[in-house]
N, C-alpha and C positions, 0 to 999 in steps of 0.2 A: 399372184404367183408370178415368178420371172418366166419369161419366153424362153423355150428350150432352144439352145443353139447346139450346132453340131460339136460334137466332143471328140477330142483326139489327145489320149493320155494313157496313164498307166492302169493296167488291169490287174487286180486283184484275184488270184486264182483261187476258188473254194470249191474243189471237186466233191464236197459231200452232198450226199443225197438228202432229201426231207429236212432241210433247214427250215425250222419253224419260227413262228412269230415271238416264242418264248425264249428262243436262243438269239434272236435278233435283238429283242429289249425285254429283258426279264420282268416278269410281273411287277416287282417291288418299284419299277420306275414309272408305274401307270398313274400315279397319283396327280401329276401335272396335267394341265390342259394347254399349256404353251406348245408350239411346235417347235421352238429352239431350245437348245441346252442338253438335248438327248443324246447328241453325237458322242460325248464322252463315254456313255454307257452302252453305246453300240455293242452287241456281241459279248457284253460285259462278262460273263461267266467263262468265256473262251479267251478273253483279253487279260483278265487279271487274276491273280491268286487270292487266297482268302485274307490276305493282308493288304491287298490292294495293289500289289506290285505287279507290273507287266510280265507277261507269260512271253518269254522272247522268240518262241517258235510259232506263235500265233501270226498268221500272215498281215494282219494290219499293224502289228508291232514292228515288223520288219522295216529297215530304213526304205527300201525300195518302193515299199506299197503304203507307207504312212499318207501319202497325198493322192491315192487311187480315185479316180472318179468312176471307175467302172467295175463291177464284180462279174466274173465269169463263173457260174455255179453248177452244181449238179442238179437232178431231176427234182421237180416238185418243190420250187423255193417258194417261200411264205406261207406254208401249210399252218394248220394249227388254229388257234383262237383268232377272231377277226379284229385284232387290235389295230387301229390306225397310228398308233404310237411307232409302229415298225417302219414303215415309211418315213416318218417324222425324223426318227433317229438315223436312218440312212442319209437322208438329205441334209440333215444338220452335220453329218461327219464330212460330207462333200460328194457322196454317191450320186450320180446323175443318171447312170445306165446299168441295168442288171441283165446278163445274158444266161438264158438256160434253156432246156429242153421243154420246160413245163413250169408253169406257175399256179398256185392256188387262186381260185377265181376272185375271192375277196380281196386278197393282197393285191393280185393284177390290177384291179379296178382302182384300188386306193392309191397305187403307185402313179397313175395317171392324174388323179387328183390332186396330188401332192409334188408334180414336177418331176418325177422319176419315170424314165423310160424303160418297161420291162421288154425285152426282145426275145422272142422265142425262135429257136433255130433247130434244125435237125442235129442229132447227136453227132454226126460226122462233122458238123462244122463247129459245134460246141468243142469237141475234141480238140480240133486244129486251134481254136483260140484259146483253149485252156493251156496247150503247150506253148503257145506264144506267150501267153500272160505269165508262165513260169519263168520266162527269161530275165523278170524283173524290170528295171527301169531302162534297159536296153531295149525294150519292146513297146512299141506305141499302138493301140487298137483305135481305131477312127471309127465313129458312128455317125451317119449322115441320115437324119430323121426325114428330110424332105425327099431323098432318093431311097430311101428305105435300104440302106446298105450298112453293112459293117465289113471293115477291111483290116486284115491281119498286117503285121509290120511289114511283110514281104509283098504287100498289095493285093493278096488273095482277098477276094470279094464275095460276100454272101448277101443275097438278098433276104428281106424279112417281111412279113405281112404286118399290117397295123390297122385296126379300125379307122376309116377316114376322119371321123368326127372325133375320136379321141386324139388322133394326130394334129388336127387342127387346132384343138383346145391346148395342146402342149405347145405347139408352134407359136400360138397368140398368147400364151400365158394366162389361160382362163380355167380357173377351178370353178366350183359350184356357184359361189359368190359372184364371180366374176361373171359368169353366164347369165346370172338373174340381173346384175347390173346393166347388162346390155338391154334389158327390157325395162328399165325404170321409168322412161317416158310412158310407155304402155300401161304399167302398174299405176302410175300417178293419174292417168287418165281415167283409168277403170274405177280407182277409188274415189275420185272426185264425183264420177258418175253414179256411182253406187251409192255414194252418200245423198245425191240430190234425189235419186228414185227411192230410197229407203232410209229416209232421215232417222227413223226408229231404232234402227240397228246399231 
């Protein structure tokens, strides 16, 4: 997993509440176990019509937001079934940060494990950032994980809380496998000693 670096870029406004994982990546795309290639199907049923043509008024199909790295969303983002493909699709599209007043717990935790920072802010702050995001490519929101701040285009700054361990993992680029590999010497030592003491196993 790549180390998380500060993000300063265009934010896509998605003021819908209860954006669930089936909206993020519909069930027909869950057959793959690869983390790449799902970005094209992100929000598939909202982005494309029945013939596969882009729906022009969907935010990620608009020129200003095609390269968005941040989503500013309504309440309860990532609810629904606990599919890890949802953060995979967001990450593959290029989304690095999602800002909302609340997230579903499983999606929230899966996001950290897949290199995405979910930022929880009060409604008043999200409203300011949503309005900023609606200005299109003329607006750039900055997210500083080290200092735990989100800044609007005009410099208005909001502090956010994040679990120290999750923060460290994101900044160091450590997913579950990476965390395990940090202990590889201890694991090897244990296996060697275990084999000596219990050779019949």
